[in-house]
C-alpha positions in Angstrom: -209.2 189.2 63.5 -212.7 190.7 63.6 -213.2 193.5 60.9 -216.0 195.3 60.9 -217.3 199.3 59.3 -217.3 202.1 62.0 -218.5 205.3 60.9 -216.5 208.5 61.3 -217.6 211.4 63.3 -220.4 213.6 62.4 -219.5 216.4 59.6 -216.9 213.7 58.0 -217.2 211.8 54.8 -215.3 209.2 55.5 -215.4 205.9 56.7 -212.9 203.6 58.7 -212.1 200.2 59.0 -211.6 198.8 62.7 -208.8 196.0 62.9 -208.9 194.0 66.1 -206.1 191.5 67.2 -206.1 189.3 70.2 -204.3 191.1 72.8 -203.8 194.3 70.5 -206.0 197.6 70.8 -208.2 198.5 67.5 -206.4 200.2 64.3 -208.4 202.3 62.1 -207.6 202.2 57.8 -209.0 204.9 55.9 -211.6 203.0 53.3 -210.9 203.8 49.7 -213.5 202.4 47.3 -212.9 201.2 43.7 -216.4 199.5 42.5 -217.1 197.2 44.5 -213.7 196.8 46.0 -212.4 198.0 49.3 -208.5 199.2 49.5 -207.3 199.5 53.1 -203.8 200.5 52.3 -201.5 200.9 49.7 -197.6 200.9 49.3 -194.8 200.6 46.8 -192.9 197.4 46.2 -190.7 197.9 43.3 -190.0 200.7 40.8 -188.1 200.8 37.6 -188.1 203.8 35.2 -190.9 201.8 33.0 -193.1 200.7 35.7 -194.3 200.4 39.3 -195.6 197.7 41.5 -197.8 198.4 44.2 -199.0 195.9 47.2 -202.5 196.8 47.8 -204.4 195.0 51.3 -208.0 195.1 50.0 -211.6 193.6 50.8 -212.8 191.6 47.7 -216.2 191.9 46.5 -217.5 188.9 48.0 -216.1 190.3 51.6 -213.2 189.0 52.3 -209.6 190.4 53.1 -207.0 189.9 50.5 -204.1 191.2 48.6 -203.9 193.0 44.8 -200.7 193.6 43.0 -201.2 196.4 40.7 -198.3 197.3 37.8 -198.5 200.9 36.8 -196.9 201.9 33.3 -195.3 204.7 33.2 -195.7 205.2 29.5 -198.4 204.3 27.0 -198.0 201.6 24.2 -198.3 202.8 20.7 -198.4 200.9 17.5 -198.4 201.5 13.7 -199.6 199.6 11.0 -197.8 201.2 7.8 -199.6 200.9 4.7 -198.6 202.3 1.0 -200.9 202.4 -1.9 -200.8 198.7 -3.1 -201.3 197.8 0.4 -198.0 196.6 1.4 -197.0 197.4 4.8 -193.4 197.2 7.1 -192.7 194.9 10.2 -189.9 194.8 12.4 -188.5 191.5 14.2 -186.7 191.4 17.9 -186.3 189.1 20.9 -188.3 189.9 23.4 -186.6 189.2 26.6 -189.5 188.7 29.2 -190.7 185.8 26.3 -187.0 184.5 25.7 -188.4 184.2 22.1 -188.3 186.2 18.7 -191.4 188.0 17.4 -192.9 189.8 14.4 -194.4 193.1 15.1 -195.4 196.1 13.6 -193.2 199.5 15.2 -194.4 199.9 18.1 -193.3 201.2 21.5 -193.8 203.4 24.6 -194.5 207.3 24.8 -194.8 209.7 27.6 -198.1 209.8 29.0 -197.5 213.8 28.7 -197.0 213.9 25.3 -200.1 213.2 22.2 -199.6 209.6 21.4 -199.3 210.4 17.8 -196.3 212.1 18.4 -195.0 209.4 20.1 -196.0 206.8 17.1 -194.9 209.1 14.5 -191.4 208.7 16.6 -191.5 205.2 16.5 -192.3 204.4 13.3 -189.1 206.8 12.2 -186.9 205.1 14.2 -187.9 201.4 14.2 -188.7 201.3 10.2 -187.3 204.4 9.1 -190.6 205.8 7.5 -192.5 209.1 8.1 -196.7 209.4 6.8 -198.3 212.4 5.7 -201.7 210.6 6.8 -202.8 209.0 10.6 -205.6 207.6 11.6 -206.1 206.1 15.1 -207.8 203.0 14.7 -207.9 201.6 18.1 -207.5 202.1 22.1 -207.0 199.5 24.1 -206.4 198.2 27.8 -203.8 195.5 28.2 -203.4 193.1 30.9 -206.3 194.8 32.8 -206.3 192.5 35.9 -203.2 193.2 36.9 -202.0 196.7 35.4 -202.6 200.1 33.9 -201.3 199.8 30.9 -203.2 201.1 27.7 -202.4 201.3 23.9 -203.3 203.4 21.0 -202.9 202.3 17.9 -202.6 204.0 14.4 -202.8 203.0 10.6 -200.0 205.7 8.6 -199.9 206.4 5.0 -198.4 208.4 2.1 -195.1 207.0 3.3 -191.4 208.4 2.5 -188.5 206.1 3.5 -185.1 207.0 5.4 -182.6 204.8 7.7 -183.7 203.7 10.7 -183.0 204.8 13.9 -183.3 202.5 16.3 -182.5 202.6 20.2 -179.4 201.2 21.7 -180.7 198.4 23.4 -182.7 197.5 20.0 -181.6 194.9 17.4 -184.3 194.9 14.8 -184.9 193.7 11.8 -187.4 194.6 9.3 -189.4 193.0 6.6 -191.6 194.3 4.0 -194.6 192.4 3.1 -198.8 192.5 1.7 -200.7 193.5 4.6 -202.7 190.2 3.3 -199.8 188.0 4.1 -199.5 189.4 7.6 -203.1 189.0 8.1 -202.8 185.3 7.3 -199.2 185.4 9.5 -202.0 186.4 12.2 -204.9 184.0 11.7 -202.0 180.9 11.3 -200.6 182.2 14.8 -197.4 183.5 13.7 -197.5 186.6 15.1 -198.2 186.5 18.7 -197.6 190.1 20.3 -201.3 191.3 21.1 -201.2 195.0 20.0 -200.0 193.9 16.5 -202.5 191.0 16.2 -205.5 193.2 17.2 -204.2 195.8 15.0 -204.2 193.7 11.8 -207.7 192.2 12.6 -209.1 195.9 12.8 -207.2 197.1 9.5 -209.0 194.0 7.9 -212.2 195.1 9.1 -212.1 198.6 8.0 -210.9 197.1 4.4 -213.6 195.3 4.2 -215.6 197.9 5.3 -214.5 200.3 3.1 -213.5 202.7 6.0 -209.6 202.9 4.9 -208.7 204.9 1.7 -205.7 203.5 -0.4 -203.7 206.6 -0.4 -200.4 207.4 -2.6 
C-alpha cells in the first residue's frame, strides 16, 4: 500500500492522506493531528454506561501506520482521605472484580463530568463510610493509565467529621475500618494497599503533614 499526503484545494485548511491499494482507486481520509500522531479514522468498538472503547487507525510519530485503542471514561474518579483531629482515617474494603482480589482503599468512586468533583466526593464519603465533613481540601488531580485511557481523578482531604450510617450502592459489599493515618501510610509502604488513587493520596497527605500544609481540625 502506498501512502502519501495530498494538500486540499486552495482555500481549504484540511489535508488528506491518499491510500492506493493495487487494483483499487485511491481513497481519501481527512487527517487529524494529535501532537506527533495522525489519526486517519475512528470508530466506536464497544460501549457500556461507564466506558466506551474506540478503534483508531493512526500513523505513529515514526511514520508507521497502526492501530490505537482508546478507552473513554464517562465519569471522573473521586477519592477522599477523611482525617479527624487525632489524625485517624477510614478505609473501605471490597472485592475488585477485574483483579479478582480484595482491596482496601480510601472512600472513592465515580462522578459525572457535568457535576463538580467536590459534590461527587461528598456523596461517595457519605455513601461508603457514612461520614460528612465541614472542611474540604483538594490535594491532587491525576491522569490514570494515560497510555490507553482518558480517565481522570480528583482527590480530597475531608476534615471536621460527623458520622452516620453508610449507604452503599446495591452492587457494593463493603467493610469499613478506622485506623491511624500513620498506620495506613505504613500499609502503603509495605505494599498492602495497592489501589493507585489511595497510594497517591496517602503519600501526598503524608508530605503535606510533614510540611505543615494540612492543619489538624476538630
